[in-house]
N, C-alpha and C positions, 0 to 999 in steps of 0.2 A: 584652380580656377584660371580660365583663359582671360587675360587682361585685355579688355576691349572697351569701346565706348558704351556698349550695352552688354550686360551679362548674357551668357549662354542660357537658352531656355531651360535646359536641365538643371543648371545651377539655381535658377529662380525656383523651379519646382522642388528641388531638394530643400529649400528654405520654407516653402509654403505647403506643398502637398506632394511628397516624394512618391506616393502611390499612384500618381497620375502620369508619371514619366512614361512616354511611349504610347499614351492613349490617343488613338487616331481622331476621336471625336472632340478633343479639347481644342479650344481656341485660346491662345495666349498672346497678349500684346504687352510689350515692355518698352518703356521710354524713359530717358533721363529726365529728372525733375530739377530744374535750376533753383527752385525755391529752397532746397535743402542740400547742403554740400554733400556730394557723393551719393545722392539718393536716386532711386529709380521707382517709377510707378508701374505696377503690374496689374493687368486685368485678365481674368480667366473665366471662361464660361463655355457652355456646350453649344457647338454649332449644330447644323442640321445633321442628325444622327443617321447611321447606316441601317441596314435591315436586321440588326440584332441589338439586344439590350447591352449597353456598355455602362460601366460604373459611373462615368461622369454625368450620366443623365440624372443622377441624384445630387449633382453639384449645384449649389446656389451660385449665381454669378458673384464673383469675389473680386474686390478691389484691395490692393495692398501697396504699402510703401516699404521698400527695402533699402538698405544702405550698405555700401562696401566699406569694410573696415579691416585692415590687416590682411587683405587678400581674400576675405571671405564675406559672404552676404549675411546680414542680420535683419530681422524683422523690426520695423519701426511701428507700424500700425496696419490694421486690416479691418475689413467689414464684409459680411455677406449681405449684398444689397437686396432690396425689395423688388428688383427688376424681374419681369416675367422670364421664365425659363422654358425650354422645350419640355413638354410632358413626356413621360417615359413611353418608349415605343416597345410594345410587346414583340417577341421574336416572330410571331406569325403575321405581323403587319409590315407594309412597305412604307418608304418615305412618302409616297403620294397619299397614302391613307392617313398619314400623320396630320395633313393639312385639310382634311375634310370639313373641319369646323370653320374654315375661311381664314385662319390666322397663320402666318408664317412664323418661324422661329425669329425672335428679335435679333437685330444686328446691333452690336455695341462697339464703341471705340472711345479711347481716351481723348480728352480735350484739356491740354495743359497750357492753354493761354494764361497769361499772368493775371489771374483774378485776385488782385490785391485787395482784400477786404478790410485791412487795417494797415497802419504804417509798419507793422511788424509781422503780419500774417498773410499768407497767400493760400487761397483755396484751390483744390484741384477739381477738374470737371470730368463727368462721364456722360456721354451721349448715347441714347437708346433710340433706335429706329424700328418702328413696327409698320407692317403692311397688311391690309385687310382687303379681301375680295368678296363682293356680294353680287346677287343676281343683276342689279341695275347699275353696277359700277365698281369703283374701288377707291380706297383711301390710303394715305401714307402720312405718318407723323414722326417727328423727332423731338425728343425731350432732353433737356440739359439738367443734370443734377450736380450741385456743388457740394464738396465735402471739405471738412477741416479736421486736422489731427487733434484729437482730444485724448490725452494719455496714450494708450496703445490701440485706440479705436479711431476709425474714420467715421465722423458723424455727418450725416446729411444736413445741410443748412439752407438749401434753396433748391427749388425745382420748378421748371416752367417749360411749356411747349415752345420750341424754336422754329419749327417748320410744320406745315400742315397742307395737305392736298386732298380734296374731295371731288371726285368726278361722278356725277349722276347722269348716266347715259340716256335714260328715258327722257327727261325734260331738256337734256343737253346743257346742264349747268356745271360749271367748273369753278371751284373756290380754292384759292391758294393763299397761304400766308407765310411770311418770313419775318423773323425777329432777330434783333441784335441786342446784346446785353452790354450796358455801359456802366462804368464805375463812376459814381458821382463824387464830387469834392465834399459834398455835405455829409456830415457824420451824425449817427445816432448811437449813443452809448459807446462811443469810441470806434465804431465800425462805419465804413463808408456805405452810403445808400447805394442800391442798385436800381438802374432804370432800364426797363424792358421796352424797346421800341418795336412795334409790330406794324407791318404793312400787309393789308389784306386786299386781295384782288378778286373780283367776281366777273366771270366771263360767260358767254354763251358759245358752246362748241360749234353751233351751226350759224352763228352770226358774228363775223369777225369785227364788225363795227361796234359791238357792245362790249364795254369794259368799264368797271367801276373800281376805284381804288380808295382805300381808307387807311389813314395812318393814326395810330394811337400810342400813348405812352402810359406805362404803369410804373410806379415807384415802390420799392421794397425797402424797409428799414429793419434794423436789428432789434429783436425783441425776444426775450426768453431763450437766448442761445441759438436763434435762427432768424432768417429773413421772413418778414410777413408783409403783405400789401398795406400800403398807407395811402391816404388821400392827399398828402402834401404834394 
């Protein structure tokens, strides 16, 4: 193994899926994870495929934590996520035909901000962005999902929309929202509450003087091994 800040992609794949080494359609992101000594987080999923069926089109988006020990990588935990994946592209279709239903392949990336959910535990984040086109406009959304290590599995414990944009070209309406996730000092069952702060803006495309902004907060507390909305 080449000793570097981030392991070589092929070394990560040898630990997770050696059959995917060299697959052109595979998207692999690897980052150091400070919450666990010597650990790295890996995300692998199918990008926009080419004009032929490739084996990774049957790959569920996968999130994994690996650790470097004694010059080699070992698996700590992994999960096949429930995020959408590109549907299989038959050999007689083109990339353009793949998106006739209006949906692009989702884009995913790691979010390793220090989501410290308890004094001794930090969650890791995955962001998924989707884009939809329809006759009268288009929309875009980004979701954040948090995972915690439970045994050899990464378990999802929180999910919320962090960004949204909806453009209706007919009436000329544009609605956008952006959210930030805050860690509260208040605890429930030993875990810090989460506070989602959302700012929503409504505008008129053809009227630059029209703009309405609304700010809301939602609190989530620990219950049954995951975060759920609360009225507190």
